[in-house]
N, C-alpha and C positions, 0 to 999 in steps of 0.2 A: 508116793511119786509126785514130783513137782509138776506144775502146769506146763512148763517149758519142756521137761522130759517126756510128758504125755504128747505134747505137740510134736516133738521130734519123732516119736514112735508113729503117730498119725501121718507125718510127712513121708516116712519111709515106706509104710504100708500102702498108703494111697498112691504114691509114685510108682510103686512096684506093681500094684494092681492095674493101674492105667496102662503100663507098658505090657504087662501080661496079655491084656486083651488086644492091643495094637499088634503084638507079635502073632496072636492067633488069627486075626483078620488078614494078616499078611501071608498066611499059610505056614506058620511055624508053631511048635509047641509053646504054649504060653510060659510053661515052667522053666523054659530056657533062660529067662530073665534072672533066675535065681542062681545060675552057674557062673561063678567069677570067670572073667576073661572071655569064656565062650559066649556069654550074653552079648559082648561087644561085637564079636565075630558075626553073630546073627543079625545084630543091629545094623552092622555095615552092609551085609547082604541085602536087608530090607530096603535100605536107602541107596543101594547100588554105588557105594564108595569103595575105592581100593583098600586092599589090606595093609598098604604101607601107612595108612593112618594110624595104625596100631603104634607106630613109633611115637606119635604125639599123644595118644591115649595113655601110654605108659611113662610119659615125661611129666614129672611133678609140676604142678602150677598150670602148665600148658594144658594138661588134660582137663582141666576145669572148663576152659574155653572150648575144648573139643566136645564136651559133654552138651554144652549150650548149643553148639553148632548142630550136634546130632539130634538134639530135641527139635530144633527148627527144621531140620531136613525130614525127620519122620512125620511132623505135622504137615508138611507139603505133600507127603504121600497120601494124606487124608483130606486133601483140597483146602488146607488152612494156609492161604498164600499171604493173607494181610499181615502188615507189619504189626498191628496191635495184637492180632491173634498169637503171632510167633513170640512177641515180647511178653505177653501174658503167660505163654507156655514155658518160657525160660524163667520168669520170675516167680511163678507159682505152679510148677509142674505138678504138684500133689493135688491141685484143684483141677487144672486144665486137662491133664493127661487122661484122668478117669472119665471126665465128661466126654471127650472125643472117643475114648476106647469103648465106653459102654453105650454110647449112642447108636441107635439102630440106623440112623441116616448116614453115618460115616462109613465109607467103604475104601478099601485099599486100592490105590492106583499106582501101578509101576512106574518109576521115575522116568522110564524111556517112553511111556504113553501119556505123560502129563502135558497139558497144553503149554505152549511157549508164551510165557507172559512178557510182554514188552513194557519196560518201565522207562520213564524219562531219566535224563541224567540227574535232575534234581532229586527224584524219587529214589534212585539208586544211592546217592550220597546220603539222603536223609535216613534210609534204611541202614546203611553201614554205620552212620554216626550214632544213631539210637541204639543199635544193638551193641556197639562198642562201649557206650556209655553204661548201658545196663550190665554188660558183662564185667567191665572194669570195676563198677561200683560193687558188685558182688565179690569179685576177687579181693579188693582191698578192704572190704568189711569183714569177710570171713576166712581169708586164706593168707594173703601176704600183701604188704604195703611198703612203699618206698619212704625213706626219711632222709634228712641231711643233718649233719652235726653243726649246730650254730655256735656252740661255746666251748671253751677249753677245759670244762669239768672232768672230761676222760681222757685228756692228753696223758702220755703219748699213746695209749692204747687205741683210742679213736681220736681223729684230728679234725679241727675245724675245716670243713670242705668235704668231708667224707660222705659219699652217698651210699646208703646201706639198705638192705631188705630186712624187714622185721616179720617174723613168722607169727600169724595169728593162730595157726593150728598147733603150735608147740604146746601152749598151755590151754587151748580150747578158745575159740572166738566168742566175743561177747555179743549178745543182742544189743543193738544201739538203744541208748535211753531216748534219744530223739531221732526217730527214723526219717522225720521229714526235714530234709536239708539240701541245700544246693550241691550238685555233684562236685566232687574233687576239691572241697574246701573243708577247712576245719571249724573255726568258730566265727569267722567274718567273711563277708563277700569279697570277690576279687577287686583290687584296687581300692578297698576301704578298710579302714582301721577301726571303724565304729558300727557299721551295719552288720547285724547278726546274719549268718548264713543258714540258720535253722529256725524251725517253728516248734513251739512247745505245746501245740494243741494236743499231740499225743505224747504221753510219757510212759515208757515201759520200764518195769522193774528190772533189777539186775538178774541176769542168767548167764552162765557160761557153759558152752557146750563141752562135751568131753574133749580133752586134748591128748596129745601124744605123751605128755610128761607133766610134771608139776614144776613150779619154781624151786630151783635149787640154790644152795649157797654158791656164790660167785658167778651165777648167771649174769650176762649183761641184758638188762631188762628195759623196755620202753613202757612207761607208765603215764597216767594223767597226774598232773601236779596237784597234790593234796591240798595245798593252800590256795589253789586256784578256784575255789568255790565262789569266792568273791575277789574281785581284782579292780584295778583301775585301767581305764583305757589308755591312759598316758604312759604308764609303765608296764602293764600286762604282767608277765611272769618274771620280769627282770628285777621287780621289787615286790616283796610279799605285802599285800594289803594289810595283813594283820601286824606285821613288823612296822609298817608305816603308822598304824593306830597306836601301837605301843610307844613309839618315840615321838610322834607329832601330835597325837590326840584324835580320837575318832571324828569329832565335830570339825576339826581343821581339815582332815582328809576329805570329808564329804563336801566342805565348802570349796576346796581347791581343785579336786579332781572329779571325773566322771566315774563313779562307781557302779559296777555290774556284777550280776551273779550269773554262774553258768552250771548246767548239769555236768554230771561226772564225764561223760564222753566228749564234752566240748571244752574241757579244761586243757591247758597247754601240755604238750607231750614232752616229758623229760626222759633221758636216758642215763642210767647209773648202773653200778654193779651192785647186785643183791649180796650184801654181806651176812645178813642174818634172817632166818625165816621163823615163823611162828613156833614158839616153844624154846627158842634159843636165849641164852643169857650173853649179852654183849658188853664188853668193856674195852676202852682205849687207854693204854698206859704209855706215856711218852711217844705217842704217835703210832704204836703198835697196836693192832686190833686183836683181841682175844674173843673167841667164840667158845662158850661153855668151858672157860678156863684154859683153852688151848690156843696157842698163837695161830691165827688165820694166815693162810698162804698170802704173800704179798705179790701182787700182779707184777709181772716182769717189767712192764713199761710204766709203772706208777711213779708219780712225781711228788716231790715235797719242796718247801721253800728252805733254801740254805742261805746263811750269812757268809758271804765270801770276802776274806780280807786280802788285799793286795799290798805290794811294797810301794805303791804309788804309780807303777807303770800301768797304763790302760790295757785292757783285754782287747785284742784285735777282733773287730765285728765280723771279719771273714771266718775267724776260728769259731765264733759262736754259731755262724750260719752253717758251717760245715759239720758242727756237732748237733745241729738241729735245736739249739737252745734259743726259745722264742720268746720267753716270758722273763721280764726283768722289772724287779720292783724299785721302790725309791731307795736312794743311797742312805745308808745309815750315817756315814760321814764320807769325806773325799776318797778314803781308801777302803770302804767297806759297801757292799752291795747285797741286796736280797735277790737271789736267783732261784727260779724254779727249775729243778734238775732231777734226772732219774739217778738211780744209784750208779749206773754206768757212766754218765757223763760227769757226775761229781768226781769219781775215781780219776777219770781222764784229766779234768781240769785241775786236780790236785797235783799232777805231775809237772805243770807249767812252772817255770822259774819265778815268774812274777806273782804267783799265788802263795800266800803265807799260811792260810788256814781256810778250811771249809767245814762249817758246822751246821746241822739241822736247826732250823729256827723253831724250837719246841717251846710251847707255852707251858709254864710250870704248873705243877699239881696244886690245887687249892685256889688258883686264879679263876674267877667267875667271869665268864663272857655272857652278859645279859641277852645277847641275840640268839643264844642257843636254847633250843627245846630242852626242858619244859618252861623256860623263862621264869624260873623260880629260884630265889636266892638260897633256898634250903639246899639246892644241888650246886655246889661249887665246881661246876664243869666248864671245860673249854674244849676246843677242836682236838687237842692232843691228849688230853686227860678227861675222860668221859665215862659216866657209868659207875657201877654196873647198872644195867637195865634189862628187864625182861621183855622180850618181844611176844605179844599176845597171839595165842593159838585158839581157833575156834573150839568152842566147848570146854575150855579151861576156865576154872573159877579161881579169882584172886580175892584177897581181902582189900577193901579200899577204906581210906581213912583221910584225915586232913593233911597228912605228910606226903601221900602219894597221888592224891586226886588230880593234881596238876599234870601229871603224866598221862592219866587215862581219861580225863575229862572230855577231850575232843572226840575220842573214840565213843564214848558212851552217848554223847549229845550229837555231834555232827555226822559221824559215819554210821552209827547204828540207831540214830534217830529216836533217842529216849529223851524225856523231859528231865533234865539234870538241874536240881536247885541245892544251894547251900545256904542253910539258915541255922544261926546260933552254933556255929561249928559242927553241925550235923549235915549229912549227905542224904538228899532225898532223890529218888530215881522213880519217875511217873507217880509222884505223889506219896510214896512210901519210903520211910527211912531205911537206908541201905548200909550194910558194912561188908558186903561182897558183891561181886559182878561176874557173870559168865559171859564170855565173848561169843558173839555170833559169827564173826568172820575170822579168817587168818590175816596176819598183818606181816610186813616185811620191812627190813631196815636197808636203805639204799645209800651208798656212798660213791662219790666219784673217784677215779684212780689218781686224778690230780688233787691229792688230799688237802692241800692248803688253799686251794682255789676252786672249791666246789660248794655250791649251795645244795646241800642234800639232807638227809634224815636228821643230821645233827642240828639243822636249823629249823625243820618243820615236823619232825617226828616220823611217826610210822605211816606206811603206805598200805591202804586196805586192799584186800583181794579184788574188790570190784573196780579198782583203778588200774589194775594190770592190763596192759594192752597186748604185749607180745614179746618174743624173745629176738634180740638182735642176732642175725645169723651170718651176714655176708656183706662185705664192702665191694661194690662193683665199679666205683669210680671215686678218685680222690683229687680235689682241686685245691692248689695253694692260692688263696685270694690276694696275696701280696705280690703275686707275679703275673706276667701277661702272656697272652697268646699260648703257644704249646708249652712253654716253660711252666705254666700253671699246673699241668698234669703231673702228679706224683706217680710215675709209672711203676715204681717199686712198692707202692701202697695199694695198687688195684688188685682186684679179684683175691681178696684174702678173707679166710674164715675168722670170725670173731671169737676170741677166746677170753 
């Protein structure tokens, strides 16, 4: 049993033991805490709250706030009125509830017999703000978090300006690597692009609590950017530091830019569709993805770049706006354009009298794009003709040699923290010559639905399981940044489940 699994068990047992004693001191059987739903009924009786609270107790995500509130209320029944006392009870109930429950000095006081405590307006606001910050931090760390879509890599499945909820409990929440950080920030302080929002005095190893499911093929997933362990403050995740070093030279990059390193949980958040999971073989042939030699389902709203040839008559911009065609590339010549289209919009556009032809802009097989992972001329791959490549699975052993080490070197060295050296055309791992390697983690292959305009696994490789943040589940608001006032709201794109 891992240390975190043991701590989880201790958390559950200790919190339950504390509530057991608090129930007994309030005149109820302690073992009632073990009965699902009935335990909340007894709890509400103890704190003298109405039964309609059950509506919120049974409502997902809201119920977490309710449990925090009920912990604070039951502590008041044992004369724990202080803000710090209640905050400690909410943050570490597995410690504080047993202390109160097993203390001989703590006695139950019925809420109607409690003294009225008069608080100043400042104290009331301070209590409310601190409690809200604590509760919200726990919620966004372990249950659900709000995100926005900043780029077009998932168009038209997800749009720039979509506001969505990401479930941490779907795949299981992670323990933060850097628990000391400023609330409601990611890696920099508010109004600053350079000041870190976290301290690395305490660094915790990776652990994921059990989730409702595991990452599946074609899930839409939020994850920490794998190439973001090192980045520049000037470009952040918009340009890969490693790509900059390959094309500009490492020394030049360090002279021109401010280079920083970041722990896993503070790397930029990306959102893509999981195309392949550990153990899958992936290949792209003429823009079509194959998983284990079978064609993968094409997302309904996925987009590709097309070469559109006209008879010289321009395309009406109002038509493009009506068809929601928002991305236009450079003109090939005065009569040809590169346009980013869904299959549906390409078929509609083809019916226009001024359109002579529409063809996908597919890179030919054998053409090598040096920007693509694994950045090795042995593999003549491009965005449309890629692989085959095996996605690593935990516990699987593969042969490694000078032909395939470029594919797996970053996993061995950066993600699984081994000392990898290559000397005289021989591979050494932790000082020993190696011709095979056994993976410690599962890995995933992520791609954007906007296939020709997405910086994804084709550009930086595998996503380790310790980088997975959560599952994108629901869009609650969608704003068009190119419009103003109420016209910014995309009413037909709100309140939709992400598929």
